[in-house]
LUMNU-566452 format. One record per residue (C-alpha): x negated, y, z; residue number from 1; residue in three letters. Coordinates in steps of 0.25 Angstrom, whole numbers, plus 5000, padded with zeros to 4 digits. Layout:
LUMNU-566452
east/north/up/i/aa
X/Y/Z/NUM/ALA
...
END
This chain:
LUMNU-566452
east/north/up/i/aa
5020/5051/4681/1/MET
5033/5046/4690/2/LYS
5039/5033/4691/3/LEU
5052/5030/4685/4/LYS
5061/5023/4695/5/HIS
5078/5018/4694/6/THR
5082/5022/4707/7/ILE
5099/5024/4710/8/ASN
5100/5041/4708/9/PRO
5107/5042/4721/10/ILE
5097/5034/4729/11/LEU
5086/5042/4723/12/LEU
5093/5057/4726/13/TYR
5092/5051/4742/14/PHE
5077/5044/4739/15/ILE
5075/5059/4733/16/HIS
5081/5066/4746/17/PHE
5074/5057/4757/18/ILE
5061/5060/4748/19/ILE
5063/5076/4749/20/ALA
5067/5074/4763/21/LEU
5054/5067/4766/22/TYR
5046/5077/4758/23/THR
5051/5088/4765/24/ILE
5048/5082/4779/25/LEU
5033/5080/4775/26/THR
5031/5092/4766/27/TYR
5028/5104/4777/28/ILE
5020/5097/4787/29/PRO
5011/5093/4774/30/PHE
5010/5106/4766/31/TYR
5004/5112/4781/32/PHE
4996/5097/4782/33/LEU
4990/5096/4767/34/SER
4986/5105/4758/35/ALA
4983/5094/4746/36/SER
4993/5101/4735/37/ARG
4984/5114/4737/38/ARG
4970/5105/4736/39/LYS
4975/5102/4725/40/SER
4977/5114/4717/41/ASN
4965/5120/4722/42/GLN
4954/5122/4713/43/ILE
4942/5111/4712/44/LYS
4933/5116/4701/45/ALA
4929/5129/4697/46/LYS
4920/5134/4686/47/PRO
4908/5142/4688/48/ILE
4910/5152/4681/49/ASN
4919/5160/4668/50/SER
4912/5151/4658/51/GLU
4922/5140/4648/52/PRO
4909/5131/4650/53/GLU
4907/5133/4666/54/SER
4905/5121/4672/55/ALA
4915/5120/4685/56/TYR
4912/5114/4698/57/ARG
4919/5110/4712/58/SER
4923/5121/4721/59/VAL
4916/5115/4731/60/ASN
4904/5116/4721/61/SER
4903/5130/4714/62/LEU
4891/5135/4723/63/GLY
4882/5122/4718/64/GLY
4883/5108/4717/65/LEU
4883/5096/4727/66/ALA
4871/5086/4725/67/SER
4870/5079/4738/68/VAL
4878/5072/4749/69/LEU
4868/5074/4761/70/TYR
4857/5083/4762/71/PRO
4845/5076/4760/72/GLY
4850/5066/4754/73/CYS
4847/5067/4739/74/ASP
4844/5051/4733/75/THR
4853/5041/4737/76/LEU
4844/5035/4746/77/ASP
4843/5047/4756/78/LYS
4859/5047/4754/79/VAL
4861/5033/4759/80/PHE
4850/5033/4770/81/ALA
4860/5046/4775/82/TYR
4872/5038/4774/83/ALA
4865/5025/4781/84/LYS
4860/5035/4792/85/ASN
4874/5041/4793/86/LYS
4884/5028/4794/87/PHE
4872/5017/4797/88/LYS
4883/5006/4801/89/ASP
4895/5011/4794/90/LYS
4899/5002/4784/91/ARG
4894/5003/4770/92/LEU
4897/4993/4759/93/LEU
4908/4980/4761/94/GLY
4908/4967/4754/95/THR
4918/4958/4755/96/ARG
4916/4943/4758/97/GLU
4920/4932/4750/98/ILE
4927/4921/4758/99/LEU
4931/4913/4745/100/ASN
4932/4911/4732/101/GLU
4943/4903/4723/102/GLU
4944/4900/4708/103/ASP
4961/4902/4705/104/GLU
4966/4898/4693/105/VAL
4975/4908/4686/106/GLN
4987/4903/4680/107/PRO
4980/4906/4664/108/ASN
4971/4896/4670/109/GLY
4958/4906/4673/110/LYS
4951/4905/4684/111/ILE
4948/4918/4694/112/PHE
4941/4918/4707/113/LYS
4947/4923/4716/114/LYS
4941/4929/4732/115/VAL
4944/4927/4746/116/ILE
4937/4939/4752/117/LEU
4936/4943/4767/118/GLY
4930/4956/4774/119/HIS
4923/4965/4770/120/TYR
4907/4963/4775/121/ASN
4899/4978/4777/122/TRP
4886/4982/4776/123/LEU
4884/4995/4784/124/SER
4875/5008/4779/125/TYR
4864/5002/4786/126/GLU
4865/4988/4782/127/ASP
4865/4993/4765/128/VAL
4855/5004/4770/129/PHE
4845/4991/4775/130/VAL
4849/4981/4763/131/ARG
4846/4992/4751/132/ALA
4834/4997/4759/133/PHE
4829/4981/4759/134/ASN
4836/4978/4745/135/PHE
4827/4992/4738/136/GLY
4814/4986/4749/137/SER
4817/4972/4741/138/GLY
4817/4977/4727/139/LEU
4804/4986/4727/140/GLN
4798/4973/4733/141/MET
4803/4966/4719/142/LEU
4795/4977/4712/143/GLY
4805/4988/4711/144/GLN
4800/5000/4708/145/LYS
4804/5014/4712/146/PRO
4812/5022/4700/147/LYS
4812/5008/4693/148/THR
4827/5000/4688/149/THR
4834/4991/4696/150/ILE
4848/4986/4690/151/ALA
4860/4982/4699/152/ILE
4870/4974/4689/153/PHE
4880/4970/4700/154/CYS
4894/4970/4705/155/GLU
4899/4981/4715/156/THR
4895/4977/4729/157/ARG
4887/4979/4741/158/ALA
4873/4975/4738/159/GLU
4876/4984/4725/160/TRP
4876/4996/4732/161/MET
4863/4991/4741/162/ILE
4854/4990/4729/163/ALA
4858/5002/4726/164/ALA
4854/5009/4737/165/GLN
4842/4999/4737/166/ALA
4837/5007/4725/167/CYS
4841/5020/4728/168/PHE
4831/5019/4740/169/MET
4820/5014/4731/170/TYR
4823/5022/4720/171/ASN
4826/5012/4711/172/PHE
4833/5016/4700/173/GLN
4846/5006/4699/174/LEU
4854/5003/4685/175/VAL
4868/4998/4686/176/THR
4875/4988/4678/177/LEU
4887/4986/4676/178/TYR
4890/4971/4682/179/ALA
4901/4971/4669/180/THR
4892/4975/4658/181/LEU
4887/4965/4647/182/GLY
4874/4957/4645/183/GLY
4867/4969/4634/184/PRO
4872/4980/4642/185/ALA
4865/4975/4655/186/ILE
4852/4971/4647/187/VAL
4853/4984/4643/188/HIS
4853/4992/4655/189/GLY
4844/4981/4661/190/LEU
4834/4984/4651/191/ASN
4836/4999/4647/192/GLU
4831/5000/4662/193/THR
4820/4991/4663/194/GLU
4825/4984/4676/195/VAL
4818/4974/4682/196/THR
4828/4970/4693/197/ASN
4842/4968/4695/198/ILE
4853/4967/4706/199/ILE
4863/4959/4701/200/THR
4875/4948/4706/201/SER
4876/4932/4707/202/LYS
4886/4934/4696/203/GLU
4881/4944/4688/204/LEU
4867/4939/4687/205/LEU
4873/4924/4685/206/GLN
4886/4932/4674/207/THR
4878/4943/4667/208/LYS
4863/4943/4671/209/LEU
4858/4929/4668/210/LYS
4861/4931/4653/211/ASP
4854/4942/4652/212/ILE
4841/4942/4660/213/VAL
4832/4937/4650/214/SER
4835/4950/4643/215/LEU
4829/4960/4653/216/VAL
4814/4955/4652/217/PRO
4811/4967/4663/218/ARG
4820/4959/4674/219/LEU
4814/4956/4685/220/ARG
4821/4953/4697/221/HIS
4837/4949/4700/222/ILE
4843/4952/4712/223/ILE
4857/4947/4716/224/THR
4864/4953/4726/225/VAL
4872/4941/4729/226/ASP
4861/4930/4732/227/GLY
4853/4922/4723/228/LYS
4859/4915/4709/229/PRO
4855/4902/4706/230/PRO
4842/4903/4696/231/SER
4843/4903/4680/232/TRP
4832/4895/4673/233/SER
4836/4904/4661/234/GLU
4830/4918/4669/235/PHE
4819/4921/4664/236/PRO
4805/4922/4671/237/LYS
4803/4933/4680/238/GLY
4817/4936/4683/239/VAL
4818/4934/4700/240/ILE
4832/4933/4706/241/VAL
4834/4938/4721/242/HIS
4845/4941/4729/243/THR
4846/4953/4736/244/MET
4845/4948/4750/245/ALA
4831/4943/4746/246/ALA
4826/4956/4739/247/VAL
4834/4964/4752/248/GLN
4824/4953/4760/249/ALA
4812/4956/4754/250/LEU
4813/4972/4755/251/GLY
4816/4970/4771/252/ALA
4804/4967/4773/253/LYS
4796/4978/4783/254/ALA
4783/4977/4773/255/ALA
4789/4985/4760/256/ASN
4785/4996/4754/257/LYS
4790/5009/4756/258/PRO
4800/5015/4744/259/HIS
4801/5028/4736/260/SER
4813/5036/4739/261/GLN
4820/5041/4726/262/PRO
4822/5057/4722/263/LEU
4834/5063/4720/264/PRO
4830/5063/4704/265/SER
4827/5047/4703/266/ASP
4835/5040/4696/267/VAL
4846/5031/4707/268/ALA
4855/5024/4696/269/VAL
4854/5019/4680/270/ILE
4868/5017/4679/271/MET
4873/5010/4666/272/TYR
4886/5013/4662/273/THR
4896/5002/4655/274/SER
4896/5016/4645/275/GLY
4909/5014/4635/276/SER
4899/5015/4623/277/THR
4887/5006/4621/278/GLY
4877/5002/4630/279/LEU
4878/5007/4644/280/PRO
4870/5019/4649/281/LYS
4861/5020/4659/282/GLY
4865/5034/4667/283/VAL
4852/5039/4676/284/MET
4857/5044/4689/285/ILE
4848/5050/4700/286/SER
4849/5051/4716/287/HIS
4852/5064/4714/288/SER
4864/5062/4703/289/ASN
4870/5051/4712/290/ILE
4869/5059/4725/291/ILE
4876/5073/4718/292/ALA
4888/5064/4710/293/GLY
4891/5057/4725/294/ILE
4892/5070/4732/295/THR
4901/5076/4723/296/GLY
4910/5062/4724/297/MET
4910/5063/4741/298/ALA
4915/5078/4741/299/GLU
4927/5073/4733/300/ARG
4930/5064/4744/301/ILE
4936/5070/4756/302/PRO
4934/5061/4769/303/GLY
4924/5052/4763/304/LEU
4916/5044/4775/305/GLY
4915/5035/4783/306/GLU
4931/5030/4784/307/GLU
4930/5029/4768/308/ASP
4928/5014/4763/309/VAL
4926/5012/4750/310/TYR
4928/5000/4740/311/VAL
4919/4999/4729/312/GLY
4923/4989/4717/313/TYR
4921/4998/4704/314/LEU
4906/4994/4698/315/PRO
4894/5000/4706/316/LEU
4887/5002/4691/317/ALA
4896/5013/4689/318/HIS
4896/5027/4693/319/VAL
4908/5030/4700/320/LEU
4907/5017/4709/321/GLU
4893/5021/4714/322/LEU
4896/5034/4716/323/SER
4907/5031/4723/324/ALA
4899/5022/4732/325/GLU
4887/5030/4733/326/LEU
4899/5041/4740/327/VAL
4903/5031/4750/328/CYS
4891/5027/4755/329/LEU
4885/5039/4757/330/SER
4898/5045/4764/331/HIS
4897/5032/4775/332/GLY
4911/5025/4768/333/CYS
4909/5011/4767/334/CYS
4911/5002/4752/335/ILE
4919/4990/4752/336/GLY
4916/4981/4740/337/TYR
4926/4976/4731/338/SER
4927/4973/4716/339/SER
4939/4975/4704/340/PRO
4941/4960/4707/341/GLN
4942/4960/4722/342/THR
4948/4972/4724/343/LEU
4961/4971/4728/344/ALA
4971/4959/4734/345/ASP
4977/4959/4719/346/GLN
4962/4958/4714/347/SER
4958/4948/4703/348/SER
4948/4939/4713/349/LYS
4960/4940/4725/350/ILE
4963/4929/4729/351/LYS
4980/4931/4731/352/LYS
4982/4933/4746/353/GLY
4968/4939/4748/354/SER
4964/4955/4752/355/LYS
4956/4963/4740/356/GLY
4946/4970/4745/357/ASP
4953/4983/4746/358/THR
4964/4976/4754/359/SER
4951/4973/4765/360/VAL
4942/4986/4762/361/LEU
4954/4996/4764/362/LYS
4947/5006/4754/363/PRO
4947/5020/4757/364/THR
4940/5024/4745/365/LEU
4940/5018/4729/366/MET
4936/5022/4717/367/ALA
4941/5014/4704/368/ALA
4941/5017/4689/369/VAL
4955/5021/4680/370/PRO
4956/5007/4676/371/GLU
4959/5001/4690/372/ILE
4968/5011/4694/373/MET
4976/5010/4683/374/ASP
4976/4994/4683/375/ARG
4980/4998/4697/376/ILE
4992/5007/4691/377/TYR
4998/4997/4684/378/LYS
4997/4986/4693/379/ASN
5005/4993/4703/380/VAL
5015/4999/4693/381/MET
5017/4985/4687/382/ASN
5019/4981/4703/383/LYS
5030/4993/4704/384/VAL
5037/4989/4692/385/ASN
5038/4974/4698/386/GLU
5045/4979/4711/387/MET
5060/4979/4714/388/SER
5067/4992/4710/389/SER
5068/4997/4723/390/PHE
5054/4996/4725/391/GLN
5049/5000/4714/392/ARG
5060/5012/4714/393/ASN
5053/5015/4729/394/LEU
5040/5015/4723/395/PHE
5042/5024/4712/396/ILE
5049/5034/4721/397/LEU
5037/5035/4730/398/ALA
5028/5035/4718/399/TYR
5035/5047/4712/400/ASN
5038/5055/4725/401/TYR
5023/5054/4729/402/LYS
5018/5059/4715/403/MET
5026/5070/4719/404/GLU
5021/5072/4733/405/GLN
5006/5071/4729/406/ILE
5009/5080/4717/407/SER
5012/5091/4727/408/LYS
5000/5088/4735/409/GLY
5010/5079/4746/410/HIS
5007/5065/4753/411/SER
5018/5054/4755/412/THR
5013/5047/4768/413/PRO
5028/5040/4767/414/LEU
5027/5034/4752/415/CYS
5012/5031/4756/416/ASP
5015/5021/4766/417/ARG
5029/5015/4761/418/PHE
5028/5014/4747/419/VAL
5014/5014/4741/420/PHE
5005/5008/4752/421/ARG
5008/4995/4745/422/LYS
5000/4998/4733/423/VAL
4990/5007/4743/424/ARG
4986/4993/4748/425/SER
4983/4990/4734/426/LEU
4970/4994/4737/427/ILE
4966/4993/4751/428/GLY
4977/5005/4756/429/GLY
4967/5014/4762/430/ASN
4963/5024/4750/431/ILE
4961/5036/4751/432/ARG
4953/5041/4736/433/LEU
4953/5033/4723/434/LEU
4944/5040/4716/435/LEU
4945/5035/4700/436/CYS
4931/5038/4691/437/GLY
4926/5031/4678/438/GLY
4937/5035/4667/439/ALA
4950/5044/4668/440/PRO
4963/5041/4677/441/LEU
4974/5042/4672/442/SER
4986/5052/4680/443/ALA
4995/5042/4681/444/THR
4986/5031/4688/445/THR
4979/5042/4694/446/GLN
4993/5047/4702/447/ARG
4998/5033/4704/448/PHE
4986/5030/4710/449/MET
4987/5041/4719/450/ASN
5000/5037/4724/451/ILE
5000/5023/4726/452/CYS
4987/5020/4733/453/PHE
4990/5035/4742/454/CYS
4977/5041/4740/455/CYS
4969/5051/4732/456/SER
4966/5046/4717/457/VAL
4953/5054/4714/458/GLY
4947/5054/4697/459/GLN
4935/5056/4695/460/GLY
4925/5060/4685/461/TYR
4911/5057/4682/462/GLY
4900/5049/4673/463/LEU
4890/5039/4676/464/THR
4881/5052/4669/465/GLU
4886/5061/4681/466/SER
4884/5050/4693/467/ALA
4900/5048/4694/468/GLY
4901/5063/4698/469/ALA
4910/5074/4691/470/GLY
4922/5077/4696/471/THR
4933/5068/4707/472/ILE
4946/5075/4710/473/THR
4950/5077/4724/474/GLU
4957/5070/4735/475/VAL
4966/5079/4735/476/TRP
4970/5084/4719/477/ASP
4983/5077/4715/478/PHE
4981/5079/4701/479/ASN
4979/5069/4691/480/THR
4972/5067/4678/481/GLY
4960/5075/4683/482/ARG
4945/5070/4690/483/VAL
4943/5080/4696/484/GLY
4935/5093/4699/485/ALA
4919/5094/4698/486/PRO
4913/5085/4710/487/LEU
4904/5096/4718/488/VAL
4891/5089/4712/489/CYS
4894/5093/4698/490/CYS
4899/5102/4687/491/GLU
4908/5102/4677/492/ILE
4911/5109/4663/493/LYS
4919/5106/4651/494/LEU
4909/5107/4638/495/LYS
4917/5110/4625/496/ASN
4919/5098/4614/497/TRP
4922/5105/4601/498/GLU
4926/5090/4594/499/GLU
4937/5086/4606/500/GLY
4943/5101/4606/501/GLY
4937/5103/4620/502/TYR
4934/5119/4623/503/PHE
4932/5123/4638/504/ASN
4939/5135/4635/505/THR
4950/5126/4633/506/ASP
4965/5130/4638/507/LYS
4969/5129/4650/508/PRO
4961/5120/4653/509/HIS
4945/5119/4648/510/PRO
4941/5106/4642/511/ARG
4929/5100/4637/512/GLY
4918/5090/4638/513/GLU
4916/5087/4653/514/ILE
4900/5092/4657/515/LEU
4896/5087/4670/516/ILE
4885/5095/4678/517/GLY
4876/5092/4692/518/GLY
4868/5082/4698/519/GLN
4876/5072/4697/520/ASN
4871/5071/4680/521/VAL
4863/5060/4678/522/THR
4851/5061/4672/523/MET
4855/5053/4659/524/GLY
4853/5040/4652/525/TYR
4843/5031/4655/526/TYR
4834/5030/4643/527/LYS
4844/5038/4633/528/ASN
4839/5051/4633/529/GLU
4848/5055/4620/530/ALA
4859/5050/4626/531/LYS
4857/5058/4640/532/THR
4853/5070/4631/533/LYS
4869/5069/4626/534/ALA
4874/5068/4638/535/ASP
4866/5079/4648/536/PHE
4861/5090/4647/537/PHE
4854/5100/4657/538/GLU
4858/5114/4659/539/ASP
4851/5126/4658/540/GLU
4852/5126/4676/541/ASN
4846/5112/4675/542/GLY
4858/5107/4677/543/GLN
4863/5091/4672/544/ARG
4875/5090/4662/545/TRP
4883/5080/4658/546/LEU
4890/5080/4646/547/CYS
4901/5068/4649/548/THR
4907/5066/4635/549/GLY
4923/5069/4644/550/ASP
4932/5080/4641/551/ILE
4937/5087/4652/552/GLY
4945/5099/4658/553/GLU
4945/5108/4671/554/PHE
4959/5109/4677/555/ASP
4962/5123/4682/556/PRO
4959/5118/4695/557/ASP
4944/5113/4691/558/GLY
4947/5098/4689/559/CYS
4945/5091/4678/560/LEU
4952/5082/4669/561/LYS
4947/5074/4659/562/ILE
4953/5072/4646/563/ILE
4946/5067/4635/564/ASP
4934/5061/4631/565/ARG
4923/5065/4619/566/LYS
4919/5050/4614/567/LYS
4935/5047/4615/568/ASP
4939/5057/4604/569/LEU
4941/5051/4592/570/VAL
4945/5059/4579/571/LYS
4955/5052/4570/572/LEU
4954/5052/4554/573/GLN
4963/5064/4556/574/ALA
4957/5072/4563/575/GLY
4963/5070/4577/576/GLU
4956/5068/4590/577/TYR
4960/5057/4598/578/VAL
4958/5055/4614/579/SER
4955/5039/4615/580/LEU
4956/5042/4629/581/GLY
4968/5051/4630/582/LYS
4974/5040/4622/583/VAL
4971/5029/4632/584/GLU
4974/5038/4642/585/ALA
4988/5040/4638/586/ALA
4990/5025/4638/587/LEU
4982/5017/4648/588/LYS
4991/5018/4659/589/ASN
5002/5011/4651/590/LEU
5007/4997/4659/591/PRO
5006/4991/4646/592/LEU
4990/4997/4643/593/VAL
4979/4990/4653/594/ASP
4968/4997/4645/595/ASN
4968/5004/4632/596/ILE
4957/5008/4623/597/CYS
4960/5019/4610/598/ALA
4953/5019/4597/599/TYR
4953/5029/4585/600/ALA
4943/5035/4575/601/ASN
4940/5044/4564/602/SER
4942/5033/4552/603/TYR
4956/5032/4556/604/HIS
4969/5040/4562/605/SER
4976/5034/4571/606/TYR
4971/5027/4586/607/VAL
4972/5013/4591/608/ILE
4969/5007/4603/609/GLY
4967/4994/4612/610/PHE
4977/4990/4622/611/VAL
4973/4981/4633/612/VAL
4988/4978/4638/613/PRO
4993/4975/4652/614/ASN
4996/4960/4651/615/GLN
5009/4960/4660/616/LYS
5016/4973/4650/617/GLU
5010/4967/4638/618/LEU
5017/4953/4641/619/THR
5030/4961/4645/620/GLU
5029/4969/4634/621/LEU
5028/4956/4625/622/ALA
5040/4948/4631/623/GLN
5049/4961/4628/624/LYS
5045/4962/4615/625/LYS
5047/4946/4612/626/GLY
5032/4944/4612/627/LEU
5025/4932/4616/628/LYS
5012/4926/4615/629/GLY
5000/4924/4626/630/THR
4993/4937/4629/631/TRP
4980/4938/4620/632/GLU
4993/4936/4607/633/GLU
5001/4948/4612/634/LEU
4990/4955/4612/635/CYS
4986/4952/4599/636/ASN
5001/4953/4595/637/SER
5004/4965/4585/638/CYS
5016/4966/4590/639/GLU
5012/4968/4604/640/MET
5002/4978/4599/641/GLU
5013/4985/4594/642/ASN
5022/4986/4604/643/GLU
5010/4990/4614/644/VAL
5007/5002/4604/645/LEU
5021/5006/4606/646/LYS
5020/5007/4620/647/VAL
5006/5014/4619/648/LEU
5013/5023/4607/649/SER
5026/5028/4617/650/GLU
5015/5030/4629/651/ALA
5007/5038/4620/652/ALA
5018/5048/4616/653/ILE
5023/5050/4629/654/SER
5006/5052/4635/655/ALA
5009/5061/4621/656/SER
4996/5057/4614/657/LEU
4996/5062/4599/658/GLU
5000/5054/4588/659/LYS
4987/5052/4583/660/PHE
4984/5047/4596/661/GLU
4992/5035/4599/662/ILE
4986/5021/4596/663/PRO
4993/5017/4583/664/VAL
4987/5002/4582/665/LYS
4983/4995/4597/666/ILE
4976/4981/4600/667/ARG
4980/4973/4611/668/LEU
4969/4966/4620/669/SER
4971/4954/4627/670/PRO
4959/4956/4635/671/GLU
4957/4967/4647/672/PRO
4944/4978/4646/673/TRP
4937/4975/4657/674/THR
4922/4979/4661/675/PRO
4917/4964/4656/676/GLU
4925/4963/4642/677/THR
4913/4977/4640/678/GLY
4925/4987/4634/679/LEU
4928/4994/4646/680/VAL
4917/4998/4656/681/THR
4917/4996/4671/682/ASP
4925/5009/4675/683/ALA
4934/5003/4664/684/PHE
4931/5013/4654/685/LYS
4933/5009/4639/686/LEU
4920/5006/4630/687/LYS
4924/5011/4615/688/ARG
4915/5006/4608/689/LYS
4915/4991/4614/690/GLU
4930/4991/4613/691/LEU
4930/4997/4598/692/LYS
4920/4984/4595/693/THR
4930/4976/4602/694/HIS
4942/4980/4594/695/TYR
4933/4982/4582/696/GLN
4944/4972/4574/697/ALA
4956/4979/4579/698/ASP
4952/4991/4577/699/ILE
4950/4989/4563/700/GLU
4964/4981/4563/701/ARG
4970/4994/4567/702/MET
4964/5002/4559/703/TYR
4967/4992/4545/704/GLY
4954/4986/4543/705/ARG
4955/4971/4543/706/LYS
END
């Protein structure tokens, strides 16, 4: 989508003449030096036979699926040992030191913690290996046995990865739990997996675990990664708190017993999803599952190696982040740790005038979820709208010119250097690949990030149940709205879904439920055989398959597009089918909307919605309409709801939604939906069940029941 400018027509003709001259002068050498456009149009995946239900494979794996990164490295401990020997003294894990921490009073009276951070302190591959080995040995001394569970409930940080590597080495089954989970979900995960030991931080021990320790009867040892917290009398007898350093010191003693190494089929991780429905489910992921997955992912990142720097800030309990970091670790990259609150200079915990993590680290690789990218897009566009007329029009001209050139496979070095350099510096200035996963990314946001951050913006598709692997777009694929071709570790086929009207015989493109097959497909759900049987199966060749519940279609070049989700399809009272995800995708990129959840059921004939409005945009709209009040009063105002509904309806019509798909009534939420509220997952996917419960009274109001 092109941006609109307001330039004098005569001046515009002159500018277009200069642009055309520049394009002609740079086109001929560029054509011979680059094959990007031709690559973008190449076939990327093919069906392996002529049947409609045939699986698609990457053209690089038609002869057989890949399953290992390096010969003989069939377990994660072997992969790390290989990397340690190859990159011994190279930097691996980096953490910024905290120089100062202050309380800053906001205009509304709230107090925010602000930090001033120093340089990154680095551990080499050898350092991390020794610390992990000693930590695993220390856990063994505390009574941890091979093939038994141990939980990690901790923020994303170097100690998380060290603890994970220790578990991989000593064949402990690592149970991962999101740091944002609520008490009942944490208790469920710890008790279901029968853990006796848990690794955590002082803050999470004080804020989350302290109140639930008594509900986990098997718990014996708590290991804090960042020093020992104050002791509490409330701790049950028999529960001992250790520091990670103390456990490592215990494990460093020469008299310790040797350990047994894992097999490829052994469980490496039991990863609890923060799932969009009900209690979290534990997915059993073997060593071979993870290695197959990261083998496929690594193949899609050209030139991956020692020069690359990855910024780690997403939850390591999420399969996207864990896989991304394991890919980097296995290829000699270094990983600098961050958090959403300290990522950029403008982040909420960074003191004004101080540097955010990406400004210091200057990463070349970064992963993100769509929610974060959508926020960046809206924030940058707000800044553009605040520019002077000249600056704004210059930005828009450069944006539209670059979009046109990208569509032809050309680069724009002058625009990148003089127009987009400042935007690019928001995330360090050196990013060459930005990978989005966890949920679909809108085409508008993908193209915007591609243009303004001057890097490849890839989309990936995978689930915890497929070890995060499925598809990733090629770096030279300039198309948007797709998630790429199958990775070399797996194959994908489409299964007919009659109720939704999707068939693998559809023209012009085959459509259906996405099934992923390959060695990356996991072992199933922990202690949940019924759900495992429902979602997984083995074919006549012994290959394991996952039924994803997502609906996709294949483009002629073999790239997959996510078009629907089975659980998001609702039949209205009059018989029409509404895809809630489609409605949300059409409206979510509006400047007025920070988040939206569409809702419908079979007892009513229309769609309703819950909307988290953008505070700045809603306040401006209220002023234009002469409406006054506090933020909460505006969100609770029927007049304001109607005004927002008008904006949504116009956007829905522009997006070609059917009349029955357009929300008829909405509820404005004054509070944002964050993982802490329990209304979205850690990847910011909507938790529809929780949202329905939270807004039950509003649902009844909007459907006419008092």
